[in-house]
C-alpha positions in Angstrom: 0.0 -0.1 -0.1 3.0 2.5 0.0 4.7 4.1 2.9 1.9 5.9 5.2 1.7 9.6 4.8 0.7 11.6 8.0 -2.4 14.2 8.2 -3.0 15.5 11.0 -3.0 12.6 14.0 -3.5 10.4 11.0 -1.9 8.0 8.8 -3.2 7.2 5.9 -1.7 4.1 3.6 0.7 1.1 5.2 -2.0 -0.8 6.7 -3.9 1.8 8.3 -8.2 2.4 8.6 -9.5 3.8 4.8 -9.1 7.7 4.8 -12.7 8.7 3.8 -13.0 12.3 2.4 -16.4 14.1 2.3 -15.9 16.2 -1.0 -18.5 19.2 -0.4 -16.9 21.3 -2.8 -19.1 23.8 -3.4 -22.6 21.9 -2.7 -23.8 25.0 -0.5 -25.2 28.3 -0.9 -24.4 30.1 2.1 -22.0 29.8 5.1 -24.2 28.3 7.4 -25.0 25.6 5.0 -21.3 24.9 4.5 -21.0 24.4 8.4 -23.8 22.1 8.4 -22.6 20.4 5.5 -19.5 19.9 7.8 -21.3 18.7 10.7 -23.1 16.0 8.6 -19.8 14.5 7.6 -18.6 14.4 11.2 -21.9 12.7 11.9 -21.6 10.7 8.8 -18.4 9.2 10.1 -16.2 10.9 7.2 -12.3 11.8 8.3 -12.0 14.6 6.3 -13.7 17.3 4.5 -12.5 19.0 1.0 -13.6 22.4 -0.4 -12.9 24.0 -4.1 -10.5 26.7 -4.1 -11.0 28.9 -7.1 -11.3 32.1 -9.1 -13.4 31.9 -12.3 -11.4 34.2 -14.0 -7.9 31.7 -13.1 -9.8 28.4 -14.0 -11.3 28.9 -17.3 -12.0 30.8 -20.3 -15.3 33.1 -20.3 -15.8 31.3 -23.9 -15.9 27.5 -22.6 -19.1 25.5 -21.9 -19.3 22.3 -20.0 -19.7 19.3 -22.0 -23.5 18.0 -22.7 -23.5 15.6 -19.9 -22.7 18.4 -17.7 -25.4 20.8 -18.4 -23.9 22.8 -21.6 -23.5 26.2 -19.2 -21.2 28.5 -19.6 -18.0 27.6 -17.2 -16.9 31.0 -16.0 -20.5 31.9 -15.0 -20.8 28.9 -12.9 -17.8 29.2 -11.2 -17.8 33.0 -11.0 -21.1 32.1 -8.8 -19.7 29.5 -6.6 -16.4 31.4 -5.8 -15.4 31.2 -1.9 -13.8 33.8 -0.5 -10.6 33.8 1.8 -12.6 34.8 4.6 -15.2 31.9 3.9 -12.6 29.5 3.4 -11.2 30.6 7.1 -14.3 30.3 8.6 -15.3 27.1 7.1 -11.6 25.5 8.2 -12.2 27.0 11.8 -15.1 25.1 12.3 -14.0 22.1 10.9 -11.2 22.4 13.2 -13.9 22.7 16.2 -15.5 19.7 15.3 -12.2 17.6 15.1 -12.3 16.9 11.4 -9.8 17.6 8.8 -10.3 20.3 5.9 -8.6 21.0 3.0 -9.4 21.8 -0.4 -8.3 21.5 -4.4 -6.8 24.4 -5.6 -6.9 25.7 -9.3 -4.3 28.1 -9.9 -1.4 29.2 -7.9 -2.9 32.0 -5.9 -5.0 29.8 -4.7 -2.6 27.5 -3.2 -1.4 30.5 -1.5 -4.3 31.3 -0.1 -4.9 27.7 1.1 -1.1 28.1 2.7 -2.1 31.3 4.5 -5.2 29.3 6.3 -2.3 26.2 7.0 -4.3 23.2 5.5 -2.9 20.0 6.3 -2.6 18.9 2.6 -3.3 19.7 -0.9 -5.5 18.1 -3.4 -5.2 18.3 -7.0 -8.0 17.5 -9.3 -7.9 15.7 -12.7 -8.2 18.7 -14.6 -4.3 19.4 -13.7 -3.0 16.0 -13.9 -0.9 17.3 -16.8 -0.5 20.7 -15.5 3.2 20.0 -14.6 4.5 23.4 -13.6 1.3 23.7 -11.3 1.8 20.1 -9.8 5.3 21.1 -9.2 4.4 24.2 -7.3 2.0 22.3 -4.8 4.7 19.6 -4.5 7.4 22.2 -3.2 4.7 23.5 -0.7 6.3 20.1 1.2 2.6 19.2 2.4 1.2 15.8 1.6 -0.7 15.8 -1.9 -3.7 13.5 -3.4 -4.1 13.9 -6.7 -6.6 12.5 -8.9 -6.3 11.0 -12.5 -9.5 11.3 -14.5 -9.0 11.5 -18.5 -5.3 10.3 -17.7 -2.9 7.5 -19.4 -0.7 5.9 -17.5 2.3 7.6 -18.9 0.6 11.1 -17.9 0.2 9.6 -14.4 3.6 8.4 -14.2 4.9 12.2 -15.4 2.8 13.4 -12.7 4.1 11.3 -10.1 7.6 12.0 -11.2 7.1 15.6 -11.3 5.7 15.8 -7.7 8.8 13.7 -6.3 11.3 15.5 -8.2 10.3 18.4 -5.9 11.6 16.1 -2.9 8.1 15.8 -1.9 7.5 12.0 -1.0 4.1 12.4 0.4 1.5 11.5 -2.6 -1.5 9.5 -2.8 -2.6 8.8 -6.5 -6.7 8.6 -6.8 -8.0 6.2 -9.6 -10.8 8.5 -11.1 -13.2 8.8 -13.8 -14.3 12.2 -14.8 -17.7 11.7 -15.4 -20.4 13.5 -13.1 -21.9 11.0 -12.3 -20.4 7.7 -13.9 -23.1 5.7 -14.6 -21.6 2.7 -16.5 -19.8 1.0 -13.8 -18.0 -0.8 -16.3 -15.9 2.3 -17.0 -14.8 2.5 -13.2 -12.1 0.1 -14.1 -10.7 -0.5 -10.4 -8.1 -3.0 -11.2 -6.2 0.5 -12.0 -5.4 0.4 -8.4 -3.5 -2.6 -8.7 -1.5 -0.9 -11.6 -0.8 2.4 -9.8 0.5 0.3 -6.8 2.6 -1.9 -8.5 4.1 1.1 -10.8 4.4 3.5 -8.1 5.1 2.0 -4.6 3.0 4.6 -3.1 -0.6 4.6 -1.3 -3.5 4.7 -3.5 -7.3 5.5 -3.5 -10.3 6.0 -5.3 -12.2 8.9 -6.0 -15.9 7.7 -6.6 -18.2 9.5 -9.0 -20.9 6.9 -9.4 -24.1 6.6 -8.1 -23.6 3.9 -5.4 -21.3 2.2 -2.8 -20.0 -0.7 -4.8 -17.2 1.0 -6.3 -15.9 2.4 -3.2 -16.2 -1.0 -1.2 -14.8 -3.1 -4.5 -11.9 -0.2 -4.4 -10.9 -0.9 -0.7 -10.8 -4.7 -1.3 -8.0 -3.9 -4.0 -5.9 -1.8 -1.5 -7.5 1.5 -1.6 -6.2 3.6 1.4 -8.3 6.8 0.4 -11.9 7.0 -0.2 -13.1 10.8 -1.9 -17.0 10.6 -2.4 -19.1 14.1 -3.4 -21.2 15.1 -0.6 -24.3 17.1 0.3 -26.9 18.2 2.7 -29.6 17.5 0.1 -29.7 16.2 -3.0 -32.2 19.0 -3.9 -30.3 21.5 -3.6 -29.8 24.0 -6.5 -26.0 23.4 -6.7 -24.3 21.7 -10.0 -22.9 18.5 -7.9 -25.8 17.6 -5.2 -27.9 15.3 -7.9 -25.0 12.9 -7.6 -23.6 13.5 -4.5 -23.8 11.1 -1.5 -26.4 12.6 1.4 -25.7 12.2 4.5 -27.3 8.7 5.3 -25.9 7.5 2.1 -22.1 8.5 3.5 -23.0 7.1 6.9 -24.0 4.1 5.3 -21.0 3.9 3.0 -18.6 4.9 6.0 -20.2 1.8 8.0 -19.7 -0.5 5.2 -15.8 0.3 4.5 -15.2 -0.2 8.4 -17.1 -3.5 8.0 -15.2 -4.6 5.1 -11.6 -3.4 6.5 -12.7 -5.8 9.6 -13.4 -8.6 7.0 -10.6 -8.1 5.3 -8.0 -9.3 8.0 -4.3 -9.9 7.7 -4.2 -12.4 5.0 -2.6 -15.1 7.2 -4.7 -18.3 7.0 -5.3 -19.5 10.6 -7.9 -20.7 12.7 -9.6 -17.7 14.4 -10.8 -18.0 18.2 -14.5 -18.0 17.5 -13.8 -21.5 15.5 -12.2 -23.4 18.2 -15.2 -25.6 19.2 -16.3 -25.8 15.5 -12.8 -27.3 14.8 -13.3 -29.9 17.0 -16.6 -30.5 16.6 -16.6 -30.7 12.7 -13.8 -32.0 11.9 -13.1 -35.9 11.2 -11.0 -38.6 13.1 -11.1 -42.3 14.0 -14.2 -43.9 15.4 -14.4 -47.6 16.2 -17.1 -49.5 13.8 -17.5 -52.1 16.5 -17.1 -52.8 19.8 -13.4 -53.9 20.6 -11.6 -55.7 23.7 -8.7 -54.7 25.6 -5.8 -56.7 23.5 -7.6 -57.0 20.4 -5.8 -56.0 17.3 -7.1 -53.5 15.1 -8.2 -54.0 11.6 -8.7 -51.4 9.0 -12.6 -52.4 8.6 -12.7 -51.8 12.4 -12.4 -48.0 11.6 -14.0 -45.5 9.9 -13.4 -41.5 9.9 -15.9 -39.6 10.8 -16.7 -36.6 13.2 -15.8 -35.5 15.5 -12.2 -34.4 15.0 -10.8 -35.0 18.7 -9.4 -38.6 17.7 -6.1 -39.9 15.7 -6.3 -37.2 12.2 -7.7 -39.1 9.2 -4.1 -38.9 7.4 -2.6 -41.0 10.2 -5.6 -43.5 10.6 -3.8 -46.0 8.6 -1.3 -46.4 11.4 -3.7 -47.8 13.6 -4.2 -50.9 11.9 -2.4 -53.6 13.9 -1.9 -52.1 16.9 -3.8 -53.5 20.0 -6.1 -51.7 22.0 -5.3 -51.1 25.7 -8.6 -50.9 26.9 -11.8 -51.9 25.8 -13.3 -49.5 23.3 -16.9 -49.1 22.9 -18.7 -49.2 19.3 -18.5 -45.6 17.9 -15.9 -44.4 20.3 -13.3 -41.8 19.4 -10.1 -43.5 19.3 -6.8 -41.6 20.4 -3.5 -42.7 20.6 -3.1 -43.4 24.5 -5.9 -46.4 23.6 -3.6 -48.2 21.5 -0.4 -49.7 21.9 
């Protein structure tokens, strides 16, 4: 899973519990809704909340529209409407700290990184749109804070170049997320969770999954494949008139996802095959061993047809039953009695 990185008092990777990020983004209209979103993420069991930090003028051209699947609206107009001021950032992050949850954001430009640095965020998130923006990646990496970056729309070569660029800054605190940049992802066949295994083999750093699907199955599959970070879009209410709300998890859905992730983590175990304590009685009573087919007298020599292998497993084990043939009974042995080594010479 790669060498763990530290975010606040939490370690990410290296066999640590999955780090669940509630991506609030700009799924709120007022500061109070933003704070309420943080509260709901805390109550749902998330480990961190994430926002998006941008200015319309530095994130997009005024002449660019979203794809049809995202409404085909003008990008500049939408981003302008949902810009979050530095003061609002400060108040949201302060509220998160009072609730004991990590808060950070995705910057889209150098000025955004500087703003987040002034607010002393514990890490930076890089969105898929900046995967190939190597000068920007280098600027973020040079802050020497952990970097989590998404890889939607990317090729393996582009991801490798991004990893190399970040590591060239001397920053080894990296987490790479498999991601598909559709909002939402409706075709689960496009999710390609096995990329998580490819990333782990290729880069040797912690790997996670940014989930844009409408259910929990992909995230759970990612955890089973070794994802140490799960990022899920989050909203107080899917009916809020904000762009991402309809495909975001609401509090009940996020709480269910976190619960299922924790259950799955417990079920995954450590990979060492051994009987568990709860199997002790079952192991004895349902394994099989040597049993007398008929009553045997003391001194009588055992023949193969005097023996049968069946439950329980407290006698001579099946693989050694043939060694009983020809031995003498040291005492009377009842029909259907378990035969143990101390009963024969």
